[in-house]
N, C-alpha and C positions, 0 to 999 in steps of 0.2 A: 466587869460583871453587871454593870447597871444596864447596859444595853441587852445583856442575855435575859435580865429580868423583864425588860420591856418586851422583848420578843415573847416571852412565855405569856405575859399579860394579853398580847393580840391572840394568842392562841386560845386563851381563856374566854375572851370576848367574842370571838368568832367561831367557837366549838371546834377549832382547828380545821375549819373547812376553807380550803383555797383551791378548789377544783372547779368544775364547770359551774358558771353562773354565780361564782363567787363575786363579792363587791370589790371592784378594782381598787378603790381606797384601802381596803383591809390588806389586800396584797401588797401594795406599795408601802403601806406604813411598816408591815413586818419586814419587807425587804429592806427598807432603809435602817431599820434597827440591827438586822443581820449584818449589814455592810459596815456600819460602825463597829459592831462587835468584832468583825473579821479584821479590820484595820487596827483595832486596839490590841487584840490577841497576837497579831503577828509582829507586832515591835515590842510586846511585854516580854519581861524576862523572869516573871516570877514562876514558882513551881506549878505545874499543871497548865500553863499558859498554852503549851502546843497542843494539849489535848482539847482544850477549849477552843483553840483555833480550828483544829479538825472538825469538832462539832459544829461550829458556826459555818465552816464550808459545806458540810453535808446538809445542814438546815436549809441553807440557799439553794443547793442543788435540788432538795427535794420540793421546796417551795416552788421553784421554776418548772420542775418536772409536772407538778400538778397544775399549775396556772398558766405557764408560757411555754408549752411544749416546742413551739417554733425557734427557741433559743437553745436547741440542743448542743450546739457546738460549744456554747458557754456552759452548759450543764456537764459536758464531758470533760472540759478544763478543769471545773471545780471538783469533780470527782477525780481526776488524775492528780490534781494538786493534794487532795485530802489523802490519797493512797500514797503518794511519795512520802508526804510528812509522817504518816502513820507507820510507815515501814522503817523509818529512821527513830521515831520516838516512842512506838506503842508495841506492847508485846501482842503475839497472835490471837490470844485466847481472851481479849478484852472486850468490853462493851462497845468500845469505838469500832472495831472491825465489825461486830454484829450490826451496828448502824450503818456502816459503809456498805456492806453487802445487802443490807435491807433497802437502802436508797437505790442502789444500782439495780436491785430487782425490780422496783418500781419503774425506773428508767426503762428497762427492757420490756416491761409489760405496757406502759403507757405510749413510749415514743419509738423504742426499737422494734416493738411487736414481735419480739422473739421468745416464744414460750419455752424453748429450750435453754436459753440463757437465763431466763426467769427460774427455771428449776435448778439450774446449777447454783445461782446465787442464793436461792432459798435452802438448798441442801447444805451449803456452808453456814447460812444463819442457823440452821436447826442443829448443827454440830456445835457451834459455839454456845448457842442457848443452852444445850444440855449441860455444858460445862460451868456456866456462870450465873444463869438466872435462878434467883433464890426461892421462887414460888411457882406454883402452877398457873396462878393468875397471870403472872409475868410471861410464861410461856404461851399463854392463850392469846394475850394482847400484842405480844411482839413476834409471834411466829404463825399460830393457826388463823387468827382474823385476817392479817395482812395477805397470807398465802391464799386463802379462800376469796379474798378480793381480787388478787391477780388472776385466778382461774376464771373468775366471772368476766375479766376483761376480754378473755378469749371464748366467752360462752361455754366454758368447760364446767357444766353445771353439776355433774356427777362428782368431779375431782373437788369442787368447792364444798359441796355437801360432805365429802370424806373429811375435809379439814375441820369442817364445823362440827362434825360428830366426833373427831378426836378431841376437841376442845370440851365437848359435852361429857365425854368419857372421863377426862381429868376432874370434872366438877363433881362427878357422882361417885367419887372415891368415898369410902366409909367414913374416913376422917373428917370430911366436909359435909356430913349429912344434915347438920343444923346450922352450918356456918353461912350467915346471910350474904356476904360478899359472893360466895360461889354460887349461892341459890341464884342471886340476881344475874350473875354472868351467864349461868346455864340458861336463864330464861331469855337472855339477849341472843344467846347463840341459837335456841331454838326458833326465836322470831326470825333470825337471819337464815336459818334453814327454811323456814316457811317461805320467806321471799325468794330464796333461791329456786325453790320447786316451783314457785308462781312464775317465775321468769322463763323456766323450762316448760311451762304449761302443762306440768304433772300434777293435776289436781286430785289424783288419788293420794299422791304422797302428801299434797298440801292438807288433805283432810285428816290424814294420819297424824301429821305434825300437829295440826290444829287440835286434835284430840288429847294429845300428850300436854300441850299447853294449858288445856281446861283442867285436865287432871291435876297438873303440878300447882295450878292456881288454887284449886280446892285444898290440896295439901299444905300448900305454904301461907295460906291466908292468914293464919294466926301470927306468922312471923312478919306479916306486913309486906309480903313479897307477892304482887299481882302483876301479871303482863296483860294489859288491855289490848285486844285486837279490834281495831276499828270496825264499827257495826258493817258499813258497806262492803269492806274488804272481806269479812267473814261471810256476808251473805253471798258475795260473788263465788267465794270458793266452794260454798255448799251448793250452790246451783249448778255449777259447772259439772 
């Protein structure tokens, strides 16, 4: 368990960023912590050790997918090992399987470059998520945001926008009207939507989203939720 805590600490200090331009030292420190966790949980006999072992395998597979894509054979072995162990010890509707299919989807997006396999894996993630996730915030963070990111890897801007919009609709439920975490998440999603249309060079849509962000800022200022759009970015959007 100690090495799992160390791994989580590295996520905290790096902002969970291990992709392009990440510091090599951060990647290998996290990798070493995961390796020690894998060795420990593999031989441990206490309750839940197998689940923790699978999670460590998936954590390493995801780390290597983001930072070392040339190690794709090793990543596939890690995924296969996680799947075999999960088939023996874990029920099908658990969070472990959600993590497995989510990591597999990222592998297909970043290394396999197979959009059909991405959709297949993410459709399974969605099915599991609808059965086990306890909040709409969890649905947004574990389903819609990563799915949008995967679409962006293939320059599928409208599909990415659709996933972000689905997340926004969840935040706009009447029950969350004055709930600050949902308001913050909604503003984060609108900012991602703005960036998506910017990448698509659809500046009409950019200006529409920018107008929504400004209106939401006016509405939510008393709650202390204001999304600041960098001045140069705003000026470029309005100029185009």
